[in-house]
C-alpha positions as CSV (number, residue, x, y, z in Angstrom):
1,T,105.8,103.5,104.7
2,I,106.7,101.8,108.0
3,A,103.3,100.2,108.2
4,E,103.6,98.7,104.8
5,F,107.0,97.4,105.5
6,L,105.8,95.7,108.8
7,Q,102.7,94.3,107.1
8,K,104.8,92.9,104.3
9,H,106.7,90.9,106.9
10,D,103.4,89.6,108.5
11,I,103.6,91.9,111.5
12,S,100.2,93.2,112.7
13,V,100.0,97.0,112.8
14,V,97.6,99.4,114.4
15,S,97.6,103.1,113.7
16,A,95.0,105.9,113.5
17,E,95.6,106.0,109.7
18,S,95.3,102.3,109.2
19,L,91.8,102.3,110.8
20,L,90.4,105.0,108.5
21,L,87.8,103.7,106.0
22,I,89.7,105.4,103.2
23,S,92.8,103.4,103.9
24,D,91.2,100.2,102.5
25,P,91.7,99.5,98.8
26,K,88.2,98.0,98.4
27,V,86.6,101.2,99.9
28,R,88.8,103.3,97.6
29,F,87.6,101.3,94.6
30,L,83.9,101.7,95.6
31,L,84.5,105.5,96.0
32,A,86.2,105.6,92.6
33,L,83.3,103.8,91.1
34,L,80.8,106.3,92.5
35,A,82.9,109.2,91.3
36,Y,83.1,107.7,87.8
37,I,79.4,106.9,87.7
38,N,78.7,110.5,88.8
39,Q,80.9,112.1,86.2
40,E,82.0,109.7,83.3
41,D,83.7,112.5,81.3
42,D,86.2,113.1,84.1
43,P,89.5,111.4,83.0
44,I,90.8,111.4,86.6
45,A,87.8,109.5,87.9
46,A,88.2,107.0,85.0
47,A,91.9,106.5,85.8
48,A,91.2,106.1,89.5
49,L,88.6,103.4,88.7
50,R,91.1,101.5,86.6
51,Y,93.8,101.9,89.2
52,Y,91.9,100.7,92.2
53,Y,90.2,97.9,90.3
54,G,93.7,96.6,89.3
55,Q,94.7,96.9,93.0
56,I,91.9,94.8,94.4
57,H,91.7,92.4,91.5
58,E,95.4,91.8,90.9
59,G,96.5,92.4,94.5
60,H,99.0,95.1,93.7
61,P,98.9,98.6,92.0
62,P,98.7,98.2,88.2
63,D,101.3,99.8,85.8
64,H,101.0,103.2,84.3
65,G,98.9,101.9,81.4
66,V,95.8,102.4,83.5
67,F,96.3,106.2,83.0
68,T,95.9,106.0,79.2
69,T,92.4,106.9,78.0
70,S,92.7,104.4,75.1
71,S,92.5,101.3,77.2
72,H,88.7,101.7,78.0
73,L,89.2,99.4,80.9
74,E,86.4,101.1,82.7
75,D,83.9,99.6,80.2
76,K,85.2,96.2,81.0
77,V,85.1,96.8,84.8
78,V,81.6,98.2,84.7
79,P,79.8,98.0,81.3
80,P,77.8,101.1,80.3
81,E,74.4,99.5,80.8
82,I,75.3,98.5,84.3
83,R,76.6,102.0,85.1
84,E,73.4,103.5,83.8
85,K,71.3,101.3,86.1
86,L,73.5,102.1,89.1
87,R,73.2,105.8,88.3
88,Q,69.4,105.6,88.8
89,K,69.8,104.2,92.3
90,S,70.2,106.0,95.6
91,V,73.8,106.1,96.7
92,Y,73.2,103.4,99.3
93,E,71.5,101.0,96.8
94,C,74.4,101.8,94.3
95,V,77.1,100.8,96.8
96,E,75.1,97.7,97.9
97,Q,74.7,96.5,94.4
98,A,78.3,97.3,93.4
99,I,79.5,95.1,96.3
100,A,77.2,92.3,95.0
101,L,78.6,92.8,91.4
102,F,82.3,92.2,92.2
103,P,83.5,88.9,93.7
104,D,86.6,90.8,95.1
105,L,84.2,92.8,97.4
106,Q,82.2,89.9,98.7
107,T,84.7,88.7,101.4
108,P,83.6,90.0,104.8
109,N,85.4,93.2,105.5
110,A,85.0,95.6,108.4
111,Y,85.9,98.5,106.1
112,L,83.1,97.7,103.6
113,T,80.7,97.4,106.4
114,G,81.9,100.7,107.8
115,I,81.4,102.5,104.5
116,L,77.9,101.0,104.1
117,N,77.0,102.3,107.5
118,V,78.4,105.8,106.7
119,V,76.4,105.9,103.4
120,L,73.3,104.8,105.2
121,E,73.8,107.5,107.8
122,F,74.3,110.1,105.1
123,T,71.1,109.1,103.1
124,A,69.1,109.1,106.3
125,S,70.1,112.6,107.4
126,V,71.0,114.5,104.2
127,D,70.1,113.3,100.8
128,A,70.4,110.1,98.7
129,S,72.3,111.3,95.6
130,I,75.7,110.0,94.6
131,G,77.0,113.5,93.9
132,G,75.7,114.8,97.3
133,F,77.5,111.9,99.1
134,L,80.8,112.5,97.3
135,E,80.8,116.1,98.1
136,W,80.0,115.4,101.8
137,W,82.6,112.5,101.9
138,G,85.3,115.0,100.8
139,D,85.1,116.6,104.2
140,E,84.5,113.4,106.2
141,Q,87.0,110.9,104.7
142,H,89.7,111.6,107.2
143,K,87.3,111.4,110.2
144,R,85.6,108.1,109.6
145,S,87.2,104.9,110.8
146,I,86.4,101.4,111.9
147,H,86.2,100.4,115.6
148,A,88.8,97.8,116.0
149,T,89.4,95.5,119.0
150,P,92.9,96.2,120.3
151,N,95.4,93.6,119.4
152,P,97.9,93.1,122.2
153,H,100.5,91.7,119.7
154,A,100.2,94.5,117.2
155,V,102.7,97.2,116.7
156,Q,101.1,100.6,117.3
157,I,102.4,103.4,115.1
158,M,102.0,106.9,116.4
159,T,103.8,110.2,116.6
160,I,106.1,111.0,119.5
161,H,103.6,113.7,120.6
162,K,100.7,111.1,120.9
163,S,102.9,108.6,122.7
164,K,103.8,110.8,125.6
165,G,102.7,109.5,129.0
166,L,101.6,106.0,127.7
167,E,104.6,104.3,129.2
168,F,105.1,101.5,126.7
169,P,107.5,98.9,127.9
170,I,109.1,98.7,124.4
171,V,109.5,101.7,122.0
172,I,111.1,101.6,118.6
173,L,112.1,105.0,117.2
174,P,112.7,104.6,113.4
175,F,115.3,106.6,111.5
176,A,117.1,107.5,114.8
177,D,120.4,108.0,113.1
178,W,121.5,111.1,115.1
179,A,124.2,111.1,117.8
180,M,122.9,110.1,121.2
181,A,125.8,111.6,123.2
182,P,125.2,115.3,124.0
183,S,127.3,117.8,122.1
184,S,130.1,119.5,124.0
185,R,128.9,122.7,122.4
186,G,125.4,122.4,124.0
187,I,124.1,123.2,127.4
188,M,122.9,120.8,130.1
189,W,120.8,122.0,133.0
190,V,121.9,120.2,136.2
191,Q,121.1,120.2,139.9
192,S,123.1,119.4,143.0
193,D,122.5,119.3,146.8
194,Q,126.2,120.0,147.4
195,A,127.4,123.4,148.4
196,P,127.8,125.9,146.9
197,Y,125.7,124.6,144.0
198,D,122.7,124.0,146.2
199,Q,122.1,127.7,146.2
200,F,120.7,127.4,142.6
201,P,117.7,125.4,141.4
202,F,119.5,124.7,138.1
203,L,122.9,125.3,136.7
204,P,124.0,125.4,133.0
205,V,127.1,123.4,132.2
206,H,128.8,122.2,129.0
207,P,128.5,118.4,128.5
208,S,132.0,117.0,128.9
209,T,133.7,113.8,130.2
210,K,135.0,116.1,133.0
211,L,131.5,115.9,134.5
212,E,132.2,112.2,135.3
213,N,134.4,113.4,138.1
214,S,132.0,116.0,139.4
215,F,128.9,116.3,141.5
216,F,126.9,116.1,138.3
217,R,128.2,112.7,137.1
218,D,124.8,111.0,137.6
219,Q,123.0,113.6,135.5
220,Y,125.7,113.4,132.8
């Protein structure tokens, strides 16, 4: 993606998607761990646990070997006896202890703090079960984000629709590989205060270099 390319070149990026809690690999690992603890016989949950553990531990997505059930990597990541203890906890205690278990999760991180706050909010108002939280999170994951202080030097990524009216001094439009000159087969709507054209609020004309020698040259 554009965000990944910029970040790879040490350019700070801010976008609505990058602030979502679910965008952080450590949060994704924690959620994969919860899903696997909740349903250990689910091969997709086991594969997700292996994948995200490799991502946070090695610093890059692991190879396709994580999707083979014969590796039993999940038992090395979280031994069965540890999983059983975590399963007996409330979802908040489970997340809190999981963070303490993995050195990769112990570096201060706004996303981890954010997911802890979300879990605490859930347990206080709904229930404390892992399964209940995962079901609730399925509807909430694209709504919950961190509150970041704006970085004046960061590149903001947004859609053209969201950028309307913001009057940025510099705008980069990626993949703009279309012709910028208007097609002669198209229509331009022009105005003029010269007679007889001033009788009409707008006039349709075909874009052409002939307009350079007309009353409409400035609009062309």
